[in-house]
Every structure is written in structure tokens, then in C-alpha cells.
C-alpha positions in Angstrom: 104.6 97.1 85.2 106.1 93.7 85.9 109.7 95.0 85.1 109.5 98.3 86.7 106.7 98.1 89.3 104.2 100.8 89.8 106.9 103.4 90.4 108.0 103.1 86.7 104.3 103.3 85.3 104.1 106.7 84.0 102.1 108.0 81.0 105.1 108.2 79.2 107.0 105.1 80.1 103.8 103.5 78.8 103.6 105.5 75.4 107.1 105.0 74.6 106.6 101.0 75.3 103.4 101.4 72.6 105.5 103.3 70.3 102.7 106.3 70.8 102.7 109.9 72.3 101.8 110.7 75.5 99.4 113.2 74.1 97.6 110.2 72.3 97.8 108.0 75.6 96.1 110.9 77.2 93.2 110.7 75.0 92.5 107.2 76.8 94.0 107.7 80.2 93.5 110.9 81.3 95.4 111.0 84.7 98.2 108.4 85.9 95.4 107.0 88.6 93.1 106.1 85.2 95.8 104.3 83.6 96.6 102.7 87.0 92.9 101.5 87.7 92.8 100.1 83.8 95.8 97.8 84.4 94.6 96.5 87.8 91.3 95.9 85.9 93.0 94.2 83.4 95.4 91.9 85.4 92.3 91.2 87.8 90.7 89.9 84.5 93.8 87.5 83.4 93.8 86.4 86.7 90.4 85.3 87.0 90.6 83.4 83.4 93.9 81.8 83.8 93.6 78.2 83.7 93.2 77.3 87.6 94.2 73.6 89.3 91.5 71.5 90.4 92.1 68.3 91.8 89.6 67.4 93.7 87.4 68.4 96.9 88.1 69.8 100.0 91.8 70.0 101.2 92.9 69.4 97.7 90.4 71.9 96.6 91.9 74.5 99.1 95.4 73.5 98.0 95.1 74.0 94.7 93.4 77.5 95.6 96.8 78.6 97.1 98.5 77.2 94.5 97.2 79.3 92.4 97.9 82.3 94.5 101.6 81.2 94.6 104.3 82.8 91.8 105.1 79.5 90.5 105.6 80.3 87.0 107.0 82.9 85.1 103.3 83.9 84.6 102.6 83.9 88.2 106.2 85.7 88.7 104.8 88.4 86.5 101.5 88.9 87.7 102.5 88.8 91.5 105.2 91.2 91.3 102.4 93.8 89.8 99.7 93.0 92.6 102.9 93.5 95.4 104.1 96.4 94.0 100.6 98.4 93.6 99.8 97.6 97.3 101.4 101.3 97.7 99.3 102.9 95.3 96.4 101.1 96.6 97.2 102.4 100.7 97.3 105.5 99.3 93.9 105.8 97.2 90.7 105.3 99.2 89.1 103.7 96.4 91.9 101.5 95.3 92.2 100.5 98.9 88.5 99.9 98.9 88.6 97.9 96.1 91.5 95.7 97.3 89.8 94.8 100.3 86.8 93.4 98.4 89.3 91.6 96.2 90.9 90.1 99.1 87.4 89.5 101.2 86.1 87.7 98.0 89.1 85.7 98.0 88.7 84.8 101.6 85.1 84.0 101.0 86.3 81.6 98.3 89.3 79.7 100.7 86.2 79.5 103.4 84.0 77.5 101.5 86.8 75.4 100.5 87.9 75.2 104.5 84.4 74.1 105.0 83.8 71.3 102.8 87.2 70.0 103.9 86.4 70.2 107.3 83.0 68.2 106.3 85.2 65.6 104.3 86.7 65.2 107.9 90.3 66.5 106.3 90.3 69.3 108.6 89.2 69.7 112.4 86.2 72.0 113.3 86.7 75.4 113.6 85.7 78.9 112.2 86.3 78.0 108.6 86.5 82.1 107.6 89.6 82.1 110.6 91.4 79.3 109.2 90.8 80.9 105.4 92.0 84.3 106.7 95.2 82.9 108.2 95.8 80.6 105.0 95.4 83.5 103.2 97.7 85.6 105.2 100.1 82.7 104.9 99.9 82.1 101.3 100.6 86.3 100.7 103.8 86.3 102.8 105.2 83.4 101.0 104.5 85.7 97.6 106.3 87.7 98.8 109.4 85.9 100.6 109.6 84.0 97.0 109.5 87.7 95.1 112.2 89.0 97.1 114.5 86.4 97.8 113.4 83.6 94.6 116.7 82.0 95.0 115.4 80.6 98.7 112.2 80.4 97.8 111.9 78.9 94.2 108.9 76.8 93.2 109.3 73.5 94.9 110.3 75.0 97.9 107.2 77.3 98.1 104.8 74.0 97.5 106.9 72.4 100.7 106.1 75.0 102.8 102.5 75.4 101.6 102.1 71.8 102.0 103.9 71.8 105.7 101.3 74.3 106.4 98.5 72.5 105.5 99.7 69.6 107.4 99.8 71.6 110.9 96.0 72.5 109.8 95.3 68.9 110.1 97.1 68.6 113.1 95.4 70.8 114.8 92.3 71.3 117.2 90.0 74.4 116.7 92.5 77.5 115.9 90.1 79.6 117.3 90.2 78.7 120.8 94.0 79.0 121.0 95.1 81.8 123.2 98.1 84.2 123.5 99.2 82.3 126.6 99.5 79.1 124.9 102.5 77.7 125.9 102.1 75.6 122.4 103.3 78.7 120.4 99.8 79.4 118.9 99.0 80.2 115.4 
């Protein structure tokens, strides 16, 4: 999936990769949807079990969590390519879509806890932690997509610099929930 995307994920292609027959594979995965669900579960388990950064608390912990999402290593690039290529399948399958919504909400909850901790330490200004976490998640997922489509323009060092710039804007802002569309300062 990392090299061919979800369009290349067929029972025949997987069987060939395994050196098995399609018939043998369909014994375990009777449909492509069953194969996709298994592949996504496997990717989630790998993502959960991979080593995480943990250099501190508060803003450092938020930064670490966001860095862990970015495609900064070959393994993270492959994982992100799979996740991004799976979005199309998830959007067209109500069960996958619900599962993805749950996963992203769970991620936002974890980020929200880190935002709240950074606020308690005085590293981030007051505001709704869930709102700030959602903005951080949206920023980093957008950066993931840009880095996957244009890795030359967004190598790992630039991704880290952009993330650090984004976090610096959070530390300098007032409550982001009070910024309106008419705000001449540009808002979020």
C-alpha cells in the first residue's frame, strides 16, 4: 500500500506479493473490504506500538505528539502514505468513515490534554484546549499531505521548522476562540 496506494491494493496484488494464490488469500479475506479493514487495523497497531518521543511536559509534550504524526522517517513516510491514500476508501465506506472519525477524535483528545497541560504551565495562553488541539491537528495533517506530495519542498527539517513556527504563533496569541472572521489581524 505504501508504494501503490489503495488503488493498488487488490487481492491479486497482495497474493502475488505473498507468493500465494488468490484462492488462498480469499480464504482469509473474502472481500477487498475485509483486506482493507485488516490492513488498516494492522497499520493502527504498528502506529500505536512504534516508539514515541517524550522529552517533557506541557508544550514540549504537545510538540512531541505532533512530531510523531509527521513523515520525518522512511517508516513514517510509508505509514502516512497509507493513511492518506486510505482516506478515499474511508470516505466511501460508512463503517470506515465512522472508524476514522473516532481515531481522529481520539487523537484530538490526546492533543487537547497536552494543550491543557501547557496552559497550566503558562506555556500557552488561556482558551479552549479542544479548539486549540483541533487547529494543531488540522495544521499537522495539512503539513503531512504537503510533505507527501512535495517531499523536496518539505523535507524533515523544514517540516520541523514549520511546526515550531506554528507552535510559536500559539504561544503569542490570545484566546483563539475570541478571534472573529472580521479580525483584521488575520485570525487563525
